[in-house]
C-alpha positions in Angstrom: -65.4 228.1 233.4 -61.8 227.8 232.2 -60.3 224.3 231.9 -56.5 223.9 231.9 -54.8 220.7 230.7 -51.7 219.3 229.1 -52.0 218.7 225.4 -51.6 215.0 224.6 -48.7 213.9 222.4 -51.4 212.4 220.1 -53.2 215.7 219.5 -54.9 216.0 216.2 -54.0 218.5 213.5 -57.1 220.7 214.3 -56.0 221.2 217.9 -52.4 222.0 216.8 -53.8 224.6 214.4 -55.9 226.1 217.2 -52.8 226.4 219.4 -50.8 228.0 216.6 -53.7 230.5 216.0 -53.5 231.5 219.7 -49.7 232.0 219.7 -50.0 234.1 216.5 -51.4 236.8 218.8 -48.0 236.8 220.5 -45.9 236.4 217.3 -47.6 238.8 214.9 -46.1 242.0 216.3 -42.6 240.6 216.7 -42.4 237.4 214.6 -40.9 236.9 211.2 -43.1 236.8 208.0 -43.3 233.0 208.2 -44.3 233.0 211.9 -47.3 230.7 211.4 -45.2 228.1 209.6 -42.6 228.4 212.4 -45.3 227.9 215.0 -46.9 224.9 213.4 -43.4 223.3 212.9 -42.5 223.9 216.6 -45.8 222.6 217.9 -45.4 219.4 215.8 -41.9 219.0 217.2 -43.0 219.6 220.7 -45.7 217.0 220.5 -43.5 214.2 219.2 -43.3 211.3 221.6 -39.6 211.7 222.3 -39.8 215.5 222.9 -39.1 217.1 226.3 -41.4 220.0 225.3 -44.9 220.2 226.7 -47.9 222.4 226.0 -50.6 223.3 228.4 -53.7 225.1 227.2 -56.6 227.0 228.8 -60.0 226.5 227.2 -63.1 228.6 227.8 -66.3 227.5 226.0 -64.3 225.4 223.5 -62.0 228.4 222.7 -58.3 228.2 223.5 -57.7 231.4 225.5 -54.2 230.8 226.8 -51.3 228.4 226.7 -47.9 227.6 228.2 -45.0 226.2 226.2 -42.2 224.6 228.2 -39.2 222.3 228.1 -37.8 220.0 230.6 -34.0 220.2 231.0 -31.4 219.0 233.4 -29.5 221.3 235.8 -26.4 220.6 237.8 -27.3 223.6 240.0 -30.8 222.2 240.7 -29.7 218.6 241.0 -32.1 217.3 238.5 -34.8 218.2 236.1 -36.3 221.7 235.9 -38.6 223.5 233.5 -37.7 226.3 231.2 -41.0 228.1 230.6 -40.6 229.4 227.1 -44.0 231.1 226.7 -47.0 231.8 228.8 -49.6 233.6 226.7 -53.2 234.7 227.2 -55.2 236.1 224.3 -55.6 239.9 224.9 -59.4 239.6 225.1 -59.1 237.2 228.0 -56.5 238.9 230.2 -57.0 240.0 233.8 -59.3 237.1 234.5 -56.8 234.9 236.3 -56.1 232.6 233.3 -52.4 233.0 233.3 -52.3 232.2 237.0 -54.5 229.1 236.5 -52.2 227.8 233.7 -49.1 228.4 235.8 -50.7 226.7 238.9 -51.5 223.7 236.7 -47.9 223.6 235.4 -46.5 223.8 239.0 -48.8 221.0 240.2 -47.8 218.8 237.2 -44.1 219.6 237.8 -44.4 218.7 241.5 -46.0 215.3 240.6 -43.0 214.6 238.3 -40.5 215.6 241.1 -39.2 218.4 238.9 -36.9 220.7 240.9 -38.0 224.1 239.7 -39.1 226.5 237.0 -37.2 229.2 235.3 -38.4 231.8 232.8 -37.8 235.3 231.7 -40.0 238.3 231.2 -39.6 241.9 230.1 -38.0 244.2 232.6 -41.0 246.6 232.5 -43.7 244.0 232.5 -45.0 244.7 236.0 -48.2 242.7 235.7 -46.4 239.6 234.7 -43.7 240.1 237.4 -46.4 240.5 240.0 -48.0 237.2 238.9 -44.7 235.3 239.2 -43.8 236.9 242.5 -47.3 236.1 243.9 -46.6 232.4 243.2 -43.2 232.4 244.9 -40.9 233.1 241.9 -37.9 235.3 242.6 -35.6 237.4 240.5 -32.4 235.8 239.2 -29.9 238.4 238.3 -28.1 237.4 235.1 -27.5 238.4 231.5 -29.0 236.1 228.9 -27.3 235.6 225.6 -28.6 234.0 222.4 -27.6 232.9 219.0 -29.4 231.6 215.9 -28.1 229.2 213.3 
C-alpha cells in the first residue's frame, strides 16, 4: 500500500536525507557534481516555516518511492494563488504502478482545500507517458516558450 502525504515543516534530518536520496535518482544523470548538496540545501529551504514550497512524498513499506516538490505563487491571470509543480518524480523501480497519479491527486485535493486556483508545470516534449497522466487529470497544454537564467 502506498501512503502519500505532505512533509511537515518540522521534518527531521533523516527524513530530509531520504527525500534527497530519492531525488538523486532524477538529478544524477543531469545534475551538477554537487547535486546532493544542492538537493539538501533546497529541501531545508523548502521546509522552513516561512517557505511557500511544499513537498509531498509517497511511501511504500517505509521506503520513499516518489515525491512532488511545488511552490505556491500568485497570478494576476488566475486571480489568486496557484501551484508551480517543480518536480514530480517516482523512483524507476516503482514506475507504472499509479504512484505519480496518486501523488498528483493528493496535491490537487490539498490545493482545492486551500482554494488554490490551479496548477502549472512543464514536462518534456517527448514524454508521452507523463503527458498522458496530466491529460487524464484534466491538465491541458499551454503554448509558450519558457526562459531561464541563473545567477
